[in-house]
Every structure is written in structure tokens, then in C-alpha cells.
C-alpha positions as CSV (number, residue, x, y, z in Angstrom):
1,M,49.7,-40.1,15.0
2,N,53.4,-40.0,15.6
3,P,53.8,-37.4,18.2
4,A,56.9,-36.1,16.3
5,H,54.8,-35.4,13.5
6,S,51.8,-34.2,15.0
7,R,51.2,-29.9,14.7
8,T,50.5,-27.3,17.0
9,D,48.1,-24.4,17.0
10,D,51.2,-22.5,16.5
11,S,52.2,-24.5,13.5
12,I,49.2,-23.4,11.6
13,A,49.5,-19.9,11.1
14,P,46.6,-17.5,9.2
15,V,46.7,-16.7,5.4
16,A,46.6,-12.8,7.0
17,C,48.6,-10.2,8.1
18,D,48.0,-8.5,11.2
19,L,49.8,-4.9,10.9
20,S,48.8,-4.6,14.8
21,A,51.5,-7.0,15.6
22,I,54.0,-4.5,14.5
23,P,53.8,-1.5,17.4
24,S,52.3,1.5,16.0
25,E,55.5,3.8,16.7
26,Q,57.6,1.2,14.5
27,R,55.2,0.8,11.5
28,P,56.4,4.0,9.5
29,T,60.2,2.6,9.9
30,H,59.2,-0.5,9.0
31,I,57.3,0.7,5.8
32,A,60.4,2.7,5.2
33,L,62.5,-0.6,5.1
34,V,59.9,-2.3,2.8
35,R,60.5,0.5,0.4
36,A,64.1,0.5,0.8
37,L,64.3,-3.4,0.2
38,F,61.9,-3.9,-2.2
39,G,61.1,-0.5,-3.8
40,D,63.9,-0.5,-7.0
41,P,62.1,-2.8,-9.8
42,D,65.9,-3.2,-11.1
43,R,66.5,-5.1,-7.7
44,V,63.6,-7.2,-7.4
45,R,62.4,-9.9,-9.3
46,E,58.9,-11.7,-9.2
47,L,59.0,-15.4,-7.9
48,P,56.0,-18.2,-8.3
49,D,55.2,-17.6,-4.6
50,G,56.6,-14.1,-3.8
51,L,59.5,-11.8,-4.3
52,E,63.3,-11.7,-3.9
53,A,65.4,-8.8,-3.5
54,S,68.8,-8.2,-4.3
55,I,70.3,-5.5,-1.8
56,G,73.5,-4.1,-0.7
57,A,75.6,-5.5,1.8
58,D,75.5,-2.7,4.1
59,R,71.7,-3.3,4.5
60,L,72.3,-6.4,6.6
61,A,70.9,-4.9,10.0
62,D,67.8,-3.5,7.9
63,A,67.3,-6.9,6.4
64,V,67.0,-8.7,9.6
65,S,64.9,-6.1,11.1
66,F,62.4,-6.3,8.4
67,I,62.1,-9.9,8.8
68,E,61.8,-9.7,12.7
69,N,58.9,-7.3,12.0
70,E,57.2,-9.2,9.4
71,R,57.3,-12.2,11.5
72,R,55.4,-10.5,13.9
73,C,52.6,-9.8,11.5
74,C,52.5,-12.3,8.8
75,R,53.1,-15.5,10.3
76,H,52.1,-17.2,6.9
77,L,55.1,-15.8,5.1
78,A,59.0,-17.6,4.9
79,F,62.0,-15.7,4.6
80,T,65.5,-16.4,3.3
81,L,68.4,-14.0,3.3
82,E,71.4,-15.0,1.7
83,V,74.7,-13.4,2.7
84,P,77.4,-14.5,0.1
85,P,81.3,-13.6,1.0
86,A,83.1,-10.0,0.9
87,R,80.9,-7.2,0.2
88,S,78.6,-9.1,-2.5
89,P,74.7,-8.3,-2.3
90,L,72.4,-10.1,-0.1
91,V,69.7,-11.7,-1.5
92,L,66.2,-11.7,0.7
93,R,63.2,-13.6,-0.4
94,V,59.9,-13.4,0.8
95,T,57.7,-16.4,-0.2
96,G,53.9,-18.0,0.7
97,P,50.6,-17.3,0.0
98,G,50.1,-13.7,-1.1
99,A,53.5,-12.2,-0.3
100,A,54.0,-10.3,-3.4
101,D,50.7,-8.8,-3.0
102,E,51.1,-7.8,0.7
103,L,54.8,-6.4,0.0
104,R,53.2,-4.6,-3.1
105,A,50.5,-2.7,-1.1
106,L,53.3,-1.6,1.6
107,L,55.0,-0.2,-1.5
108,R,52.0,2.0,-2.8
């Protein structure tokens, strides 16, 4: 096998979230971010493999914080953050196996 194409153990992420990866004192803030970013059904769109949210330009730091925490606990998910010019809404996509279900569980 070509070493450039070989996979390491880190590249094979389990399809399960580990909420303990987010420190317990940060979890309430993280859940509040999930609700702020994905809680408005008028601004969230279902994708074939996840969810997409349109969020205010003033929420950029919140979107980055959300992504940082989710990457700790849900290593199998992918994140796309579109930052258009001016003060246009941001677009945040979370995709991967079970992405929509995992986010909806945090919205309850």
C-alpha cells in the first residue's frame, strides 16, 4: 500500500459521540450554543446527511466554539462554516452518520 494513502487509527473515527470529551463545566454552555444555532426551525434545513443552519453574522465566535467542542466529542462528524461578505448570515453545516439525530437530541 502506498504510504500516502494509508490510514492511521486517528483517521478512523468511531460513529458515536463521547459527551465526556467536553468538560462537565462547559456542557451547559455547549448545549445552549446548540439550541441558539440550531433551535429555530425556520433557520435550519435538513440535509441528506445532516443539518444546515443560517445564523447571524454576530454569532461567528459561537459557531467556532460549537465546532471546537463537537470535534472533541463527535469525531465522526464534518463541519462546514461559510462566512459570506459583509454582515450576511453565516451558514453552518454538520454532516456525517447520525448528525441530525445527535443535534436534535441536544435540542430536547
